[in-house]
C-alpha positions, 0 to 999 in steps of 0.5 A: 464463503468470502470471495477473494480476487487474487492478482499475481501480476509479474515476476516475483509477484507471482512467486509471492502470490503462491505463498499468500495462497498457502496462508489463505488455505491454511486459515480457512475456506475462500472462493479464490478467483484469479485475474490477470494484470500488469505487463504479462497481461499487456503482452497477451491482451494489449492492455495491462488491465483487461475488462475481465479483471475489472469485472472479477475485482468488482464482484469480489469481497476483497482483492489481493494483489502482488506486484507489477513489472514496468515495461521497456520505455519504448512502449509508449501506450502502456498504462499502469494496471494498478493505477487504472484499477484504483481509479476504476473502483474509486479506491481513493485511500492508500493506507500504509502502516509503518511499524517497527518489528524485531530483527528488520534493521528498523531505525528505531523500535518505537515507530508506529505510524500510518500514512494515508495517501490520496490514491486517484488524482493529483499528479497521477491523474494520467493527463500528460501531453507535449507541445513542441519541446515541452512536456506537461502533466496536469495535477488534479485536486478536487474538493471531493478527493480532498474531503474523502481521503482526509475524512478517512484519515480522521475516521481511521485515527478515531477507530484505531485509538490514534491521537494525531493526524498530520496533514502534509502539503505545499500550500505556500507555493501550490496555493490552489491545489495544496491550498484546497487540501490544507483548508479541507484538513482544517475544516474536517479537523473541527469535527474531531475535537479529540484528535490533534491536527497539525499541518506540515509542508512537504519538504519539512516533513521529509526531514522530520520523518527521518529526525523524529519518526516516533512523533507521527501517528496518522499522516495524510497527504496527496498522491505524489507526496504520499508515494514518496513519504511512504517509501521513505517511512518504509526504509525506517522500518527495514525497507519495502519488504516489511511494508504492507498496504490497503487501497480503500474505497467505499465499496472495494478494497485491494491489499498489496505489498508496497514493493515492486516485482524484482524481475532478477529474483523471479523464481529464485525463492529469495524475496522477503514475504513479510509485506505480502503476508502483512497485507493478507493480515490487513485483508483479514481485518477488513473482512471482519476476520479478527482472529485470522488477522491477529493470528497471522500478525502474531505468527509473523512477529514471532518468526521475526523475533526468533530470527531462526528462519528469515530470508537473506535481506533480514540476515537469515538463510531461508528461502521465501517458501521456508519462511512462509512455512515457518509462519504457517506453523505458528498460526 
């Protein structure tokens, strides 16, 4: 029996996790282990990432995470639980599929890209300090970090039959850090002659992603650039409520919707469950449960296509639980 460590997090994150567990219970038997993370954990333990949570995550076959609430700015010693967990378990690749789905306000019907974002270093290294009236942050780019995330992007393209990898950088200005990232991309591309490699400067990429999103296949980039581009790409397919993700490492993987916890909607049964359930489908694929992956993906697609039971953001009148119940009926 597969062990899944689930982390509800905060506010609507807890609501969505209840719905995700309904799906898990509908498709099979799993050993489900709950772990605390986020602002609610910080209020109880003084840390957003308790050691017990790290231990439970380490022992699981997969981690299912929901969403976190950021604390007030007056709390200066708060450190993101999810960023810390990614670093602790070396889940170095954040993988975000962005694909057009019916009845989702997608900008086009032919978008099908995957953004692979470096997940453990870059501008999110966590190294910041002040000297007088000036604040600093250290951008950390390592050869190891570049190599493993870019190699993962090419391996992902190879495994899933994709034909092009776009390496996004700013090497014309950030010559050492982005220069290393770009040179690593060129070197690794030589090992994959069947896959086209192109490199695009980040500001041009932001424009091209809006102008011709259908032209991109697999995109790989650094942490901050990937954070921004993936949200931009999400809007092209209907918003963050439609965008799942996987945090991948060589030994661990965590699955989560890309949106936040929307505190004002907590307990109101109104938020879109698709990003959460599509993340569950990605988890099934990672666990080798191909049938569950295909069945859940198809059930979500059918529910969207019929447009009879959708949440308000998708133009419907159903609640979160009602839409999830409809998806479960179609499994």
